[in-house]
C-alpha positions in Angstrom: 0.0 0.0 0.0 1.1 3.6 -0.9 0.0 6.2 1.6 0.2 9.7 0.6 -0.6 13.2 2.0 -2.1 15.6 -0.6 -3.8 18.8 -1.2 -6.7 19.4 -3.5 -9.5 22.0 -3.7 -8.2 23.9 -0.8 -8.0 21.0 1.7 -5.2 18.6 2.8 -6.1 15.0 3.3 -4.4 11.5 3.0 -4.9 8.9 0.4 -4.0 5.5 -1.1 -2.2 5.7 -4.4 -3.4 3.0 -6.8 -1.5 3.2 -10.2 -1.8 6.7 -11.6 -4.7 7.4 -9.2 -5.3 8.3 -5.6 -8.3 7.5 -3.3 -9.1 10.1 -0.5 -9.5 7.8 2.5 -10.3 10.4 5.2 -13.5 10.1 7.0 -15.3 7.5 9.1 -12.6 5.3 10.7 -9.7 7.0 9.0 -8.4 10.5 10.3 -7.3 13.1 7.9 -3.6 13.3 8.7 -0.8 10.8 8.4 0.3 11.4 11.8 -3.1 10.5 13.3 -3.5 7.4 11.0 -0.2 6.1 12.1 -1.1 6.5 15.9 -3.9 3.9 15.1 -1.4 1.2 14.3 -2.6 -1.9 12.6 -6.2 -0.9 13.0 -5.4 2.3 11.1 -3.7 0.4 8.3 -6.6 -2.1 8.1 -9.1 0.9 7.9 -7.0 2.6 5.2 -7.2 -0.6 3.1 -10.9 -0.8 3.5 -11.4 2.8 2.5 -9.2 2.5 -0.5 -11.4 -0.3 -1.8 -14.5 1.7 -1.6 -13.5 5.4 -2.2 -13.5 7.1 -5.5 -10.3 7.4 -7.3 -9.0 10.7 -9.0 -6.0 11.2 -11.2 -2.9 11.4 -9.3 -1.9 14.4 -11.5 -4.9 16.3 -10.3 -3.7 16.7 -6.7 -0.7 18.3 -5.0 1.4 15.7 -3.3 2.9 16.9 0.0 5.5 15.3 2.3 3.8 12.2 3.6 4.4 13.1 7.1 4.1 16.9 7.4 5.2 17.6 11.0 7.1 14.5 12.5 8.1 14.8 16.2 11.4 13.6 15.2 13.4 13.8 11.9 16.7 12.0 12.5 19.5 11.3 10.2 22.6 8.9 10.3 25.8 10.2 9.1 28.6 8.3 7.2 26.5 5.0 7.0 27.9 4.0 3.5 31.7 3.1 3.3 31.7 4.5 -0.2 30.5 7.8 1.1 33.2 7.7 3.8 35.8 7.0 1.3 34.9 9.9 -0.8 34.8 12.3 2.1 38.2 11.0 3.3 39.7 11.6 -0.3 38.3 15.2 -0.3 39.3 15.8 3.4 42.3 13.6 4.7 41.6 15.0 8.3 38.2 13.5 8.4 37.7 11.0 11.2 35.1 8.2 10.4 32.7 7.5 13.3 33.3 4.6 15.6 29.7 4.5 16.8 26.5 5.3 14.8 26.6 9.2 14.5 23.2 10.9 14.4 22.0 14.4 13.7 18.6 16.2 13.8 16.9 17.7 10.9 14.4 20.1 12.3 10.8 19.5 11.3 10.6 22.9 9.6 13.0 21.6 6.9 10.3 19.2 5.6 9.4 19.8 2.0 7.2 18.2 -0.5 8.4 15.6 -3.0 8.1 18.0 -6.0 8.3 21.4 -4.4 11.2 23.7 -5.2 14.3 23.6 -2.9 15.4 27.0 -1.7 19.0 28.1 -2.2 19.6 30.4 0.9 21.5 33.6 0.2 23.8 32.8 3.0 25.5 30.0 1.1 26.6 28.7 -2.2 27.5 25.2 -1.0 24.0 23.5 -1.4 24.3 19.7 -1.7 22.1 16.6 -2.3 21.9 13.3 -0.5 19.6 10.6 -1.9 18.4 8.4 1.1 15.9 5.7 2.1 13.8 7.0 4.9 12.1 4.8 7.6 8.7 6.1 8.9 7.9 4.7 12.5 4.5 3.1 13.1 4.6 2.2 16.7 5.7 3.9 19.9 8.6 1.9 21.2 11.7 2.1 23.5 14.8 -0.3 23.7 13.8 -2.4 20.6 16.0 -5.4 20.0 17.4 -5.5 16.3 15.4 -8.8 15.7 12.1 -7.0 16.7 12.7 -3.6 14.8 10.8 -4.5 11.6 7.6 -4.6 13.7 7.7 -1.0 14.5 8.2 0.2 10.9 5.0 1.9 9.1 6.8 1.9 5.9 9.6 3.6 3.7 9.9 6.7 1.7 12.5 8.7 0.0 14.5 11.6 1.6 16.8 14.0 -0.1 18.9 15.1 2.9 19.7 18.6 1.4 22.9 19.8 3.2 24.5 23.3 3.4 28.0 22.3 3.6 29.7 25.4 5.0 27.0 25.7 7.7 27.7 22.0 8.7 31.1 23.2 9.8 30.1 26.2 12.0 29.2 24.2 15.1 30.1 21.1 16.9 27.3 19.2 15.3 26.1 19.4 11.8 22.4 20.1 12.6 22.4 23.7 11.3 23.7 22.7 7.9 21.0 20.0 7.7 18.0 22.1 8.9 17.4 25.0 6.6 13.8 25.5 5.8 12.7 23.4 2.8 15.9 21.2 3.0 14.1 17.9 4.0 12.2 16.8 0.9 10.2 13.6 1.6 7.9 11.4 -0.6 6.3 10.9 -2.8 4.4 8.4 -0.4 4.9 6.0 2.3 5.2 2.3 0.9 4.2 -0.3 3.5 6.8 -3.0 4.3 5.0 -5.9 2.5 5.5 -4.1 -0.8 9.2 -3.4 -0.1 10.4 -6.9 1.1 14.0 -6.6 2.1 14.8 -2.8 2.6 18.5 -3.7 2.2 18.2 -4.7 -1.4 17.1 -1.4 -3.1 18.8 0.5 -5.8 19.2 4.1 -4.9 20.0 6.9 -7.4 20.3 10.6 -7.7 20.6 12.7 -10.9 21.2 16.3 -11.3 20.0 17.7 -14.7 19.8 14.1 -15.9 23.5 13.4 -15.0 23.9 10.4 -12.7 25.6 11.6 -9.6 24.8 8.7 -7.1 24.1 5.0 -8.0 24.2 2.6 -5.1 22.3 0.1 -3.1 20.9 0.1 0.5 22.8 -3.3 0.8 25.9 -1.0 1.3 24.7 0.3 4.6 27.1 -0.2 7.4 24.4 -0.1 10.1 21.2 -1.6 8.6 17.6 -0.1 9.2 16.9 -2.4 12.0 20.3 -1.7 13.8 19.5 2.0 13.5 16.2 1.6 15.2 17.7 -0.5 18.0 20.3 2.1 18.6 18.1 5.2 18.5 15.4 3.6 20.7 18.1 3.0 23.4 18.2 6.7 23.8 14.7 7.9 23.1 11.1 6.7 22.6 10.3 6.4 18.9 6.8 7.5 18.1 4.5 7.0 15.1 5.4 9.4 12.3 9.0 9.7 13.3 11.3 9.8 10.2 14.8 8.2 10.1 17.1 9.1 7.2 19.3 6.0 6.9 22.4 7.4 5.1 23.6 8.1 1.5 25.9 6.4 -0.9 28.9 7.6 -3.0 28.5 10.7 -5.2 27.7 13.8 -3.2 28.6 17.1 -5.0 30.6 18.6 -2.1 33.1 15.5 -2.3 33.9 15.9 -5.8 36.9 17.7 -7.1 36.2 20.4 -7.9 33.0 20.4 -5.9 29.6 20.3 -7.9 27.3 22.3 -5.7 23.7 22.8 -6.6 22.7 26.1 -8.5 19.5 27.9 -9.2 17.7 26.1 -12.0 19.2 22.6 -11.4 16.8 19.8 -11.2 17.5 17.2 -8.6 15.8 13.6 -8.8 16.3 11.0 -6.1 14.8 7.5 -6.9 14.7 4.3 -5.0 13.6 0.9 -6.2 10.0 -0.2 -5.3 9.1 3.3 -3.9 9.4 5.7 -6.9 11.0 9.1 -7.1 11.1 12.7 -5.9 12.2 15.6 -8.1 12.7 19.3 -7.4 14.2 22.4 -9.0 16.6 24.7 -7.1 15.1 28.2 -6.5 16.7 31.3 -5.0 15.0 31.7 -1.6 12.9 34.7 -1.4 14.0 36.8 1.7 
């Protein structure tokens, strides 16, 4: 099942995507926000499936897809989780020290952006970069989850472009500021439930800029897999329905190239993951 948040005719709702159509499922047993639906757990998923089977479908092109989760309580990302990405960072910066443990950062919820909405280039920087990533959406409140039990707390998977302002990442002891500019957390185009994904560690992940392939990897390359990430994070904090976890990016980021290939106004960035789909956005100068 593909669960989406969308706007049409002046209202925002949630729906199930079926082929090139979407069924508005809000009403009755189904709330009108993704966060509220995920709070219902298995009952919510069952209600969504029933509603999708009885509701009227409209063309997907007739609605505006939003980020599937508009305001997660937590939007967390793991750094340096693909060896190929670590290697390229080391090649560009020999002083870089790879993490011994999982290294986490926060993306502020105000960074959330839609799957096809423009990505703002802030006037404070010219070092805008992309990172195509598989993102986990949590579906069950949990704490101290064992690795072998982690799959049971996942509502589904989506695509994240972990847009990064590289110079601002270096301005403080953590990289949060460079990861959290408004509009720098595109998500979507929908949440795909686990039964349609199968093994989340066998998915091709690509990123193109203006049609040029920049990243082409596989989630099989993760150093810490999805379930290990959930176990590690839930040791520290309670994970809640709707929380988003960005699981790392493979080789090919623009800032690690020599010379660097940062994003510029007018560039079109497309991130695609097997079995999920693609998100695509143009870079626009931020209006201030």
